[in-house]
N, C-alpha and C positions, 0 to 999 in steps of 0.2 A: 425715087423722087420724094422730096421732103413734103410733109403735110402742110397745108396752108393754115395760118392762124385765123381764127374767126372772131377773136376779141379777148379782152382782159376780164377775167371772171372776178379776181380779187387781188389784193396786194398786201404787203406787210413790210414792217421795218424792225430793226433791232436797235433800241435806244434811238439816237438821232444820227447815227453814223452810216447805216446801210439800209437799202430799200430794195425790194423785189416785187415783180409782178408775176401773176400766174396766168399765163396765156393759154387759152383753150384752142386746141387744134380741131380739124374737121372730124377726126375719129373719136373725139371726146377726151383725149388725153390732156392733162394739165402739164405745162412746161414752165419751170421756174426760171425767170430771167432777171438779171440785175438791172436796175435803172441805169440809164446811160452814164450819168455822172459817177456811178459807183463801179464801173467796169475797169477797175484797176486792182492790182494785187495789193494785199495788205502790207502796209509799210511797217518799218520797225517802230515808228511812233505809235501806230495803232495797236501793235502787239504790246508795247510797253504800257499803254493806257489800260488795256484790258487786264494785264497782270498786276500792276502796282497801284492803280487808282480805283476808287470806289465804283461799284456797279452803277451805271447810268451817268458817269462823269462825261461832260461837265454839268449836265442838267440837274443832277441829284445833290449838288453841293453849292455853296456860295462862291462868289468870285474870288474871295481871298484864300480859298482852300489850298491851292497849289503852292502859293508863296509860303504859307504857314507850314505846310508839310515838308517843304525843302529845308527850311531852317530848323524845324523840329527834328528832322532826320540827322542833320549835322550835329546839333547839340546832343542828341541821343548817342551818336557814334563817339563824340568826344567824352561824354559822361561814362560810356562803357569802358573806354580805354583807361581813364583815370581811376575808375572803380577797380579795374583789374590790377593796376599798379598798387593801389592802396591795399587791396586784399593780399597781394603778394607780400607787402611790407608787414601786414598784420600777422600773416602766417609765420613769417620769420620771427616776428616779435613774440609769438606765443610758444616758440620753440621747435617749429618744424625743421627737421634736419639736425637737431641737437639731441644727442643721445642722453643727456642729463635732464631733459625736460620731462614733465609728468603729464598724463592725460588730464588729471584733475585741474592742474594749473592752467593748461591750455583752455579747457572747457570754461573755467571761471572767467578767464580773460575775455573769451568770445561772448559769453553771456553778458558780461558787463558792457561790452561794446554795443550789443544789440539793445540792452536795457537802457543805456543812456541815450541811444538814438531814439528809442520809443518815447522816453520822457521828453526829449527835445521836441518831438513832433506834437506831443500832447500840449506842451506849453505854447508852442507856436499856434496851434489851433485855438487854444484858449484866448490868446491875445488878439489874433487876427482872423479867427474863423468866420465871424460875421461879415468880413470884408472880402472874403475870397471870391464870391460870385460877383460882387460889385466891381472889384478891381482885379479881374482874372489875369489880365496882361501883366499887372504889377507883381502879383504874388506867385503865379505859377512857376516861373523859373527859380525863384528863391526857395519855394517849398520843396521843389525837386532836389535842389542842391543840399538843403538841410537834411532831407530824407536819406541821401546817400552819404553825406559827410559827417553829420552831427554824431558825436559820440565815438568816432573811430580813434583808436590810440594813435599817437604820433608814430610814423614809420621809423623814427630815429630812436625810439625808446624800446626797452625790452623789460618785461617783468622779471622779478627775481625767481630763481629756480631752486626748488628744494629736492634733494635726493631722498627718496623713500625706499624702504625695503621692497623686494619683489612682490611679496604677498600683498602689501598695501597698494602697490601699483595695479595688481590684478583686481583687487576689490574696487578701486576707484574706476577702473575701466568697465567692470560689470555694472556698477551703479550708473555710469554714463550711458551705457547701452540701454539699460532699463528705463531711464528717464527719457531717452530719445524715443523709444517705442511708445511710452506712455503719452508723451506730448504729441507725437505724430498721430496717434489714434484719436486723441482729443481734438486735434486740428481738423482732421477729416470729418469727425462726427459733428463738431460745431459748425463747420461749413455746410454739411448736409442739413442740419436743423435750421440754420439761418436761411438757406435758400428755400427749404420746404415751407417756412413760415410766411413767405411772400405770397400775396394773393394778386395775381395778374388778371386784369379785366379785359385784356385783348386776347384774341384767338390765335394760337399757333396750331400746328398740325396735331400735336398730341392732345391739347385741350379740346380742340374741335372734334376730334374722333370720339373722345369720351362724351362730349355733349350730345352728338348725334346718336350715339348708341343708347344713351339714357332716354333721349327724346322718342326714339322708335319703340323702346321697350316699355316705357311708362306713360307716354303721351304728353309729357311736360318737359320743359327745358330747365335743367338744374342751374343754380346760381354759381358765380365764380368761387365762392367760399366752399362749395361742395366739390367742385371739379379740381381745384388746384392741389389739395393734398393727395389726390390720386394720380397726379401727373408723375410719370417716371422720370427720375433724374439721372438714370443710367442709360447707356446706349441700348436701344431696343433692337430686337431681331428684325431683319428686313421684312417689310410687309409683302404679302403675296401679290398685291397689285401695286406696281410702281407708277406713281402719278407724276407726270411732267407738266407742271402748272406753268402757263405762259410759254408753251412750246411753239415752234414754227408750224405754219400751215403745212409745210412739206412733210411733217410727221403724221398728218391726218389725211390729206387729200392728194390723190394721184390721177383723178379723172373727174370730169364734170358729173358723172353719175354718182360718185362718192360725195361730191358737193351737195347734190340733191338729197342724198340720204342723210348727210350730216345736218342739213337745215330742215328736215321734216319734223313737224311739230315743235320747231325751235325758233322762237322770236327773242331769244336771250342774247346776252353780250359775249357769248363764247361758243366755240365749236368743239365737239368732243369726239375723239376717235379711240376705239378700244381694240387691242390685239390680245385675244384670250390666250393664244398659244405661248406667247412670250411674257404675258402678265404685265403689259405696258398700257397705260392709259394716258393719252396726250390731250391736253386742253389748250386751245388757242384762244387768246383774249382779244376782244375788239379794241381798237384804238379809242382811248378815252374811257376805258372801263373804270368803274367805281369800286370802292372797297366792298360794298354789298354784293356787287356782281361777282367779285372774286370769291366771296364766301359762298354764294349760290353755286358757283362752279365746283367748289370743294365739296359742297353738300351732295351734288350730283355724283361726284366721284365716290363718296362714301356709300351712296345708294348702290352703285354698281359693285363696290367692294363687298357689301352685305349679300347681294344676290349671288355673287360668285363663290363666296367662301364662308358664309355664316348660315346658321339655322334661323330662318325668318318666321317660323311657326309660332315663336313666342312674342312676336311684335304685337303691340297694342294698336298701333296706327296702320291702317290699310293692310291688315294681315292677309285677307283673301287676295288682294292685288299682288302683294309680294310673293305669296305662294304660287300663284299662277305664272308670274313673271319668272320666278326661279326655275319652275319646271320647263318653261320655254327656253331659258338660257342654257340649262344643263343638257337639253336634248338638241339644241341647235347645232348644225354642222358648219355654219358660217363663222369663220375665225373672228370677223369684225363685229358680229352681233348687231348689225345695223337696225334690225326690227326691234330688238330689245332696247337699244339706245333711244329710238324714237318714242317708244312707250314710256320709258323712264323720264323723258322730257315732260310728259303729261303728269306723271306722278310728282315730279319736283314742283310743277306749277301748283299742285294742290297742297303740298306739305311745307314748302319753304316759307311762304308768307306768314304762316302761323309760327314757325320756328323763329323767324326774324322778329316778329312782334313780341313773343315771350322772352327772347334773349335780351331785348332792350329793357323789358319791364323788370327782369330780375338782376340787371346790373351789368350785362355784357356791353362792351364798347364795340360797335360794328362799323363806325365811320372810319376806322383804321384797323389794320390787322398785321399779324406777323406770320402770314402763310407763305411768304417768300416766293412770289411768282417770278419767273424769268422775264426778261425785258422785251420779248417778241410781242408786237402788237399788229393786228391785221384789220383790214377793211373789207367788208363784203355786204351785199353785192355792190359792184361798181356800176353806176348808172351813167347814161349820157355819154359825153365825150371821153370819159375815163375808160370806157370799154372799147373804144375804137383802136 
């Protein structure tokens, strides 16, 4: 016999398209049920939206976004086809397929093509650069056309061909390869230096991790100019603790008892559930959560990351508390570590307000962030008729 439902404990939604309720059964189990209006299979249109349109569409974009993207896709497709045809003509013009053509002659022609195109773009920016933002609709299509077309040799012309001895051909080819390697290296290095020189004042996962680590070690929050040069621009190894920010409640709660444990010492705008054996940390965000709330949730995640995998004996802040908590975490048999999670809520309550205040004072922007939470948003607890 099926267990009887005793009420709705909490609910959640993903963007504005789907919603669920978590129904509590007599035995304490939580059952996830779709809202009545959502009990339909996902259509092709919903799948298309999730794959090809921005996260949160249509609420995350303006009303004109879809029309613009349709026509922009059409023009990009047409531009790609004409660019391919023009490149084919250029390659034929520089001697591809002609045994009498030389590497040097082809390289010079190609460099001239790119060079004249670059000069054309510079001249266009000089003449109309100050108007590009003001008249974006007017100049965007023309600038794109100039970028692809300006300076390309006519597909009906062909440069003159000079026949050189074999030795000179080999010398020219060697020089070409050398120049290619040189300028490729310069291109990569210049890109690296350009990106490294940018000082971002918003927090992403990499910058936030560096900030929290310094805060715990030194007792003060470093400014953006100190953190940015240390941010790695290369793909990092997978963190030992995988954080799912903005996860579904189904990732955290499976019973009313787990709900009680997740809310112990917790008056924040997120619920947190840890799985030590798999190295997964799920964070569910309350509906209407602010940027500061998201940053606080990530701070809590970093605290747990430190307790699980770092030496906390060198911390300047709350060293004794961290040491005792780490001993408890390492000796605990519970995979979910609910007792440690409840105690870290109190630790976050003491440490986060100071971090937030100092972060603002040294120049960090906390009213928005780049921590990239998923779109799941939940409500808990549900009072009154919502629980019926």
